[in-house]
C-alpha positions in Angstrom: 5.1 51.2 -38.5 6.5 51.5 -35.1 10.0 53.0 -34.4 12.0 53.6 -31.4 14.4 56.6 -31.6 17.6 56.9 -29.1 18.6 60.5 -29.2 21.9 61.9 -27.8 22.1 65.7 -27.3 25.4 67.1 -26.2 26.9 70.6 -25.6 29.1 71.6 -28.6 32.8 70.6 -28.2 33.7 74.5 -28.4 32.0 75.4 -25.4 32.5 74.9 -21.8 30.4 72.4 -20.0 30.5 73.5 -16.3 28.6 70.3 -15.3 31.3 68.3 -17.0 34.1 70.1 -15.2 32.4 69.7 -11.7 32.0 65.8 -12.4 35.5 65.8 -13.7 36.8 67.7 -10.6 34.8 65.4 -8.2 36.0 62.2 -10.2 39.9 63.4 -9.5 39.1 64.2 -5.9 37.9 60.7 -5.4 41.2 59.5 -6.7 40.0 58.6 -10.4 42.5 60.5 -12.2 42.5 58.3 -14.8 38.9 59.9 -15.9 38.9 62.9 -17.8 37.4 65.2 -20.3 33.9 64.8 -19.2 31.0 66.1 -20.9 27.4 66.1 -19.6 24.5 65.6 -22.1 20.9 64.1 -22.3 19.4 60.8 -23.7 16.1 60.7 -25.0 13.9 57.8 -26.2 10.9 58.6 -28.4 8.2 56.2 -29.7 7.6 56.9 -33.2 4.6 56.0 -35.6 5.7 56.3 -39.0 4.9 55.1 -42.8 8.7 54.0 -43.2 12.2 54.6 -41.5 12.9 57.5 -43.7 9.5 59.1 -42.3 10.6 58.2 -38.6 14.1 59.8 -39.3 12.4 63.1 -40.5 10.0 63.4 -37.9 12.9 62.7 -35.1 15.2 65.3 -37.1 12.5 67.8 -36.9 11.8 67.4 -33.3 15.5 67.6 -32.2 15.9 70.7 -34.4 12.7 72.5 -33.1 12.6 71.4 -29.5 14.9 68.8 -28.2 18.5 70.6 -28.9 19.3 74.2 -28.8 21.7 74.0 -31.8 23.5 77.1 -30.8 24.9 75.4 -27.9 24.2 71.8 -28.5 24.8 69.1 -31.2 22.5 65.9 -31.4 22.5 62.4 -33.0 20.2 59.7 -33.0 19.5 56.1 -33.9 16.0 54.5 -35.0 15.1 51.1 -34.9 11.9 49.1 -35.3 9.9 48.6 -32.1 
């Protein structure tokens, strides 16, 4: 079966996000003061060949833990749908 995984990788809430802070400051400089607490992360899309959704889930989770997210500084979540 073919699946598509949509993965979001974000900095841990406890850690400073310099890129998010810079964007937040720029938004305020543009007069968009109603926008705040900006966090910048990554969105990754993967195509997965797997026997079933549980197998696809296991493969994606392994990829996130081993390569796509630095778990010391980042968290991740994902959704998997049939392609």
